[in-house]
C-alpha positions in Angstrom: 0.1 0.0 0.1 1.1 3.3 -0.6 1.2 6.3 2.0 -0.1 9.7 2.2 3.3 11.3 0.8 4.2 8.2 -1.8 5.9 5.7 0.6 4.5 2.2 0.9 3.1 1.1 4.2 2.9 -2.3 5.2 -0.3 -4.1 6.8 2.0 -4.4 10.0 2.3 -0.6 10.4 -1.1 -0.1 9.5 -2.3 -2.7 12.3 0.5 -1.1 14.5 -1.0 2.4 14.0 -4.7 1.2 14.5 -3.4 -0.5 17.9 -1.9 2.9 19.2 -4.8 4.6 17.9 -7.0 2.9 20.1 -4.9 2.9 22.8 -4.5 6.8 22.7 -8.0 7.5 22.7 -8.7 5.1 25.6 -5.8 7.0 27.5 -7.5 10.5 26.4 -11.0 9.1 27.9 -9.2 7.9 31.4 -6.7 11.0 31.9 -9.6 13.4 31.0 -12.0 11.8 33.6 -9.4 11.6 36.3 -8.8 15.4 35.7 -12.1 16.1 35.5 -12.8 14.1 39.4 -9.5 16.0 40.6 -11.1 19.5 39.5 -14.8 18.7 40.1 -14.6 20.8 43.7 -12.4 23.7 42.2 -14.2 24.4 39.0 -17.9 24.9 37.8 -19.4 21.9 35.9 -19.3 24.1 32.7 -15.9 24.9 32.8 -14.9 21.3 34.1 -16.4 20.1 31.2 -14.4 22.6 28.7 -11.0 21.5 30.8 -11.9 17.9 30.1 -12.6 18.3 26.6 -9.3 20.3 26.0 -7.5 17.6 27.7 -9.2 14.9 25.6 -8.5 16.8 22.3 -4.8 17.5 22.9 -4.2 14.0 24.1 -5.7 12.8 20.8 -4.2 15.3 18.6 -0.7 14.1 20.1 -1.8 10.4 19.3 -3.0 10.9 15.8 0.6 12.5 14.7 2.3 9.8 16.7 0.5 7.4 14.5 1.0 9.2 11.2 4.8 8.8 12.2 4.5 5.1 13.1 2.8 4.9 9.4 5.8 6.2 7.8 3.9 9.7 7.1 6.6 12.4 6.6 5.4 14.9 9.0 8.1 17.5 8.4 5.3 19.7 6.1 2.7 19.3 8.3 4.6 20.4 11.3 5.7 23.2 9.5 2.4 24.3 8.1 0.8 23.5 11.4 3.7 25.6 13.2 2.7 28.6 10.9 -0.9 28.2 11.8 0.0 27.9 15.3 1.9 31.2 15.5 -1.0 33.0 13.7 -3.5 31.8 16.3 -0.9 32.5 19.2 -0.8 36.0 18.5 -4.7 36.3 17.8 -5.3 34.7 21.0 -2.5 35.6 23.3 -4.8 37.5 25.7 -6.8 34.3 26.3 -3.9 32.0 26.6 -2.7 34.7 29.5 -6.0 34.2 31.1 -6.3 30.6 30.8 -2.4 30.2 32.2 -3.4 32.6 35.0 -6.3 30.2 35.9 -3.9 27.6 36.5 -1.8 29.2 38.7 -4.7 30.3 40.8 -5.8 26.9 40.8 -3.1 25.8 42.3 -2.8 28.7 45.0 -6.5 28.5 46.0 -6.7 31.9 47.1 -10.4 31.3 47.2 -13.4 28.9 46.4 -16.9 29.3 45.1 -18.9 30.9 47.6 -16.4 32.8 49.2 -16.7 36.5 49.6 -13.8 38.3 48.1 -12.4 41.9 47.5 -10.7 42.9 44.4 -9.5 46.7 44.2 -13.4 48.5 45.2 -15.1 45.0 44.0 -16.7 43.0 46.5 -18.8 39.8 45.7 -19.8 36.1 46.1 -17.4 33.9 44.1 -20.3 32.3 41.7 -18.1 30.5 39.1 -14.4 29.8 38.5 -13.9 30.1 35.0 -11.2 29.2 32.0 -10.7 32.6 31.7 -12.3 34.5 34.4 -13.9 34.4 37.5 -17.7 35.3 38.2 -18.7 37.5 41.1 -22.3 38.3 42.1 -22.2 41.6 44.3 -24.4 42.2 47.5 -26.6 44.5 45.1 -27.1 41.5 42.8 -24.9 42.8 40.1 -22.8 40.3 38.1 -19.1 41.1 37.5 -16.5 39.2 35.4 -12.8 39.4 36.1 -10.3 38.3 33.7 -8.1 35.7 35.4 -5.0 37.6 34.4 -6.2 41.1 36.3 -6.8 38.4 39.6 -3.4 37.3 39.4 -2.1 40.8 39.3 -4.4 42.1 42.3 -4.4 41.9 45.7 -7.3 39.6 46.6 -8.9 40.1 49.9 -11.1 36.7 50.9 -13.0 38.0 53.6 -14.9 34.7 54.3 -11.6 32.1 54.4 -11.5 31.7 58.0 -14.3 30.6 60.5 -13.8 33.7 62.8 -13.7 37.0 62.0 -13.2 40.4 63.9 -16.0 43.4 64.3 -14.7 47.0 65.6 -17.7 49.1 66.8 -16.4 52.7 66.8 -17.9 54.7 69.7 -17.3 58.5 71.0 -17.5 59.4 74.6 -18.2 62.8 75.7 -15.1 64.1 77.6 -17.6 65.1 80.5 -18.3 61.1 81.2 -16.2 59.1 83.4 -14.1 56.8 80.9 -13.8 53.9 83.1 -17.2 53.4 83.5 -18.3 53.6 79.9 -15.4 51.2 79.0 -16.9 48.6 81.7 -20.2 49.1 80.3 -19.3 48.5 76.8 -17.1 45.3 77.7 -20.2 43.9 79.7 -22.4 44.7 76.5 -20.1 42.3 74.4 -19.5 39.6 77.4 -23.1 39.1 77.5 -24.1 39.1 73.7 -24.6 35.2 72.7 -22.8 35.5 69.0 -19.8 37.1 70.4 -17.1 34.8 70.8 -15.5 34.3 74.7 -11.9 33.3 73.1 -10.5 35.5 71.6 -11.7 37.8 74.7 -13.6 41.4 73.5 -11.5 44.4 74.2 -12.0 48.1 74.6 -9.4 50.4 73.2 -9.0 54.0 73.5 -8.0 55.0 70.0 -8.1 59.2 69.9 -8.9 62.4 71.6 -11.0 63.7 68.8 -12.7 67.3 68.8 -16.1 66.2 70.3 -15.4 63.5 72.3 -13.1 60.5 73.1 -13.3 57.7 70.2 -12.6 54.2 71.7 -13.3 50.9 70.0 -15.4 47.7 71.3 -13.6 45.0 69.4 -15.2 41.7 69.2 -14.8 38.3 67.5 -17.5 36.1 66.1 -18.3 33.2 63.6 -18.3 35.0 59.8 -21.9 33.6 59.5 -23.4 35.8 62.2 -22.0 39.2 60.9 -25.1 41.0 59.6 -27.2 39.9 63.0 -24.3 40.8 65.2 -23.7 44.3 63.4 -27.2 45.3 63.9 -27.6 44.1 67.2 -24.8 45.0 68.6 -24.8 48.5 67.5 -28.4 49.0 68.8 -27.5 47.2 72.2 -24.3 49.8 72.7 -26.6 53.0 71.9 -29.7 51.5 74.1 -27.4 51.1 76.9 -25.1 53.9 76.8 -28.4 55.8 76.8 -29.8 54.0 79.8 -26.8 54.7 81.9 -27.0 58.4 80.9 -23.3 58.2 78.9 -23.6 60.9 76.3 -22.7 60.0 72.7 -21.8 63.2 71.6 -22.0 64.9 68.0 -20.0 67.6 66.4 -21.0 71.0 67.2 -19.4 74.3 67.4 -19.7 77.1 70.0 -19.4 80.9 69.1 -18.4 83.5 71.9 -19.1 86.9 71.2 -17.1 90.2 72.6 -20.0 92.1 74.0 -18.2 95.4 73.9 -16.9 94.8 70.2 -20.4 94.3 69.0 -21.3 97.5 70.8 -18.3 99.6 69.1 -19.7 98.1 65.7 -23.1 99.1 66.4 
């Protein structure tokens, strides 16, 4: 028999080529399935299927070239043509390739997972999908945001919900006329009595600033990340209510004007 490029091809070469082709297809199926299982928890279903197909066709392509070589086909011309096409494709799709490579780095580092709340620049949202070229977020005002993987790799990423417990700082201002230790003891008691505040790490009350209108202090507490909104609302309300009940003033910015009566009389 004559080969594609005019060289004779024996029956044994054809049989060997078919054998290698079958083996290559089986390996492509098994390996792509294995990678798919490994990435099931890291990628969305659609992205997982895309990666699976890419791996399958990559192994299949390598197998086809190997089989053609076994059957005596001269691959020099094919490789030269393929190189030109590949070079043109690389220039046309360099952004996509960069995003794919960046996505692989992100998969290796795993700075976040689906369901995490992350902050990238000024954007805060819940990760809904880890794509091959981008990550999809849903903001808390229900907006859809797509961030290319290359941008993520170059940016500082804050994973707000990575750890089970978080810290909350409630800033309070106390009037200068009040007895500061009494106010701090009351705030500490509020935190210690709250069911959503953790005992360890223990709550703290810290002086931060002698401001224009009052003494600024921070009530610092730790809590489980799932209790953020309930604790923020309830703790802020309790601080205001208990300080009012204890008649401890929370000052607001105000301005006092003093007039020189004698100077005013001279003006008149």
